N, C-alpha and C positions, 0 to 999 in steps of 0.2 A: 412614356408610351408603353401600353401593356403588351406583353408578349403573346404570341399565338401558342406557345408551349404551355401545357398544363403543369400545375404545381405537382411535384413528386409526393407531396403529403396530402393536400386536400383536393387536388384535381382541378381546382379553379384556374382559369386563364388570367390570373392577376399578377403575373411576374413582372417586376420592374427592376431597373438598374439603380442601385444606390450610389449617389454621387460621391459620398465620403469614402467608400470602400471599393467601388467598382465591382461589387458582387451583384449577382442576380438574386432577388429576394421576392417572396410572395407577399404582397401587401395585405392579403386576407388572413393568413395564419402566421406570417413572420418567419417562415423557414427559408434558410439560405439554400439556393439551388446548386447542384453540381452541373457544370457546363464545360464544354471543350476548352474555352479560353479563360476559365476561372483560375486564378492564381491562388493556390492553397498556401496557408501560412503555418509553419511548424516552428516550434522553439521551446524554450524553457526559461530558466532564470536569467541566462545571459543573452538570449536571442529573442526573436519576435514571440510574443505571448499570445498569438492567435489573432483572429479578426475581431477587432472591437467595433461593432456596428453602432453608430450613434443615432440619437433621436433625429428624425427628419420627416419629410413629407413625400408621399408618392406623387406620381403625375396626376392622380385623381384628387389630390388634396387631403386624403385621409392620413391622420397622424398614426404612425406606428413606432413602437418602442422596442427595438431589437436588443438594445443593451440590457434593459430590464429582463427581457425573456432569457437572454444568455446567462445572466447572473442567477436568475431563478433556477434554471436547469443545472447550473454548476453547483448550487447549494443543495439541490436534490441529490446529485452525485455524491457530494460530501456526506450528507446524512446517510445515504445508503451504505457507503463504505465503512463509516464509523459504526453503523448499526451491525454490520457483519463482523466487525472486530469487537463487538460487545462493549463499546465505549459508553460511559455514563455521560449525562448532559454537560457536566463541567469540563470533561476532557474533549468532548466534541466541540465545545466552544473554543478551547485552546487551539485545536486544529484549525477551526474557522478563522480565528484571529491571525494565525501564522500564515495561512494561505492568502488572506486579504493583504497582509503586510508585504508578502513577496510579490504579489501581482498588483499592488497598489489599488486594491479594491475592484479591479477590473475582472478578475478571475480568468477570463480567456476561454478558449474552447479548443478541442482537439484531443487526440489520444494521449497526449502528455499530461493532461489535467488530472485524471485518476492516479497516475503515477506520482505526481506532485502531492496529491492529497494523502496517498499511502505513505510517502516519505515523511510528510509532516506528522502523521499519526505515529510513526515509528519514533521520530525525534522527540515528540511530546512524552511518550511513555519512557523512552530511554533516559530523558532528562529528569524524569521523576523516579528513576531506579526501579521501574516496574517491568517485569518480563513481558516482552512481546517480540518473538523471533521474527527476523526479517523474512524468512520463508513463509511464515503465516500471513504476513501483510501482502507479500507478492501473490500468494494463492488467492486471497480475497479480492485484490485489485485486478488480477488476471494479467500479470506482466511477468517478464523475466526477472529473476532475483538479482542478476547483475545490473540490469537496467535500473531497478529500484535502488540498489546500493549506490550507483552513480548519482542518482537524484538526491539521495540522503546526503552524500558528500557536498553536493552543490547547495542544498538547503543550509547545512551547517556552515559552510563558507560564506554564503550570502548573509546570514544572520549573525555571523561571527560568534558562534556558540562553541562551547567546550563541553562535550558530553562526558558524563561520568564513565569510568572504566566499566567494560562489559562484565556483568556478574554471572559467571558460569553456574554458580550454585542455584541462583534464582531460575535460570533456564532449565536446569535439571528438574527442579521442583515443578515448574510449569509443565514440562513434558510428561512427567509421571501422572499428574492430575488430569492431563488432557487425554492420555492414551489408555489409562486404566479406569474402567467404569466400575464404580462401587456397587452398582446393581447386579453386575455380572461376576464380580470377584470379591473375595473376602476382604472386608475393610481393614482388618488387623494386618493382613498380609501386605496390603498396599502401604500402610503406615510403616511396616517393617522395611519394605523395599525403599521407601522414601528416606527413612533415617539412615539406613546403611549406605545408600547412594550419596546422600549429603555428606556423610562422614568421609567416604572415599574421595569425593570431589574436593573437600577441604584439604585432605592429605595431598592430593595431586597438585593443588595450588601452592601449598606450603613447600612442597618438594620441587617446585618450579617445573613440574612435568607438563603443565599446560602452556608454558611460555613459548610463543612462536608457533603454536598449533591452532588450527581452526577449532573453535569451541564446540560446534554442534556434533561433529564426529566423536569427540570425547564424551559428550553427553550420551550419545547412542551406545558407545562402548561400555560405559559405566552402567547404563540402564539394562543392557542385555546381560552383563555380568551378574548384577545383583538379582535380576529377575530369575535367571537360571539357578542361582544359588538358593533361591526360595522355591524352586521347582515350578516356576511359571514358564510356560512355553512361549518364549519370545525369540524371534529370529532376526539376525542382522539384516537380511534382505528386506523384511517387512518394515522394520524401524527406519532403515536408511531411505526407503522409498517414501515413507510417511513424512520424514523430515528433510527430504530433498538433498541428500548427501550421498557420496560414493561408498559402496559397501567395502571396497578395498581399503579406503582411508580409515573407516571405522575399525576394521580388523587390525590395522597397523597400530591404532591408538591403544587397543586393549593389551598389546604386547608390552607397552611401557609400564604396566602395573601387573 
C-alpha cells in the first residue's frame, strides 16, 4: 500500500514498506526514507554492516533493485575517495577488492563506509611500502584520525595482515614534496632540504631516537630544522597545523637532536 507521505528525494507519493528490511522505500527512485519508527543500522567489520535491501516487488508489482543501487553508490564513493588520494587504477582496484572481501560483496551503507574505504586505501599503500600519511587519508575522507586508525586496526586484524614497519624517511620525503612548491621556491634549495633532512632522519633512526616516539612530530621537527638552516621561513605552528599534530610535541622532538 502506497504512503500518503511524499518521497524526500523525488517528491512522489510512492513510498512502500519493504518486507525484507522493514524500511520505507520509494518505489519510483529507490531512496530509503527516514521515518520516526525506522531502525537505523550502524556497524563495521564485527557488527551489522548496514541495511542490505534485496530485490523484491512493491505493492504495485513494479520490480525495484535496491541492492544494485546501494552497491553502485558505494562504488561511486570508493572512486571519489581514491581519486582524491591520487590513486592510479591498479591501486583503486586493490582497495575495491579489499572492501568487497570485508563486506562479502555487499558494501553496505552508512557513515562508516567512507572510513572503511579510507582504511583500506591506507593499508594498501602501507602494505606496498608507499608513503600515505594517516592524516592525509582522514582529511580526504572527512573523519577523525583516531576513528580512521581504529578502522585500520580492524581491517588488519580481519584480514590477518602484517604490515611493514612504518618508514619515517619516506614520510619525510612525502611531506617535503607536498609542502614545498617548485614553482614558488628554488628547486635546488628543495633538493638540498630533502637530502639534509633524509640524512638527519637516517641518523635519528640509527641512534634509536625515533623509537617509541610518534613519527609525524619528528618529521615536522626535522623539516623545520633543515628549512631554517637553509634560510626558508617555516614555522612549527604552520607545519603542525598542516600535518595535524601538536606544536608542543614537535618542539620536544627537536630537542632530541
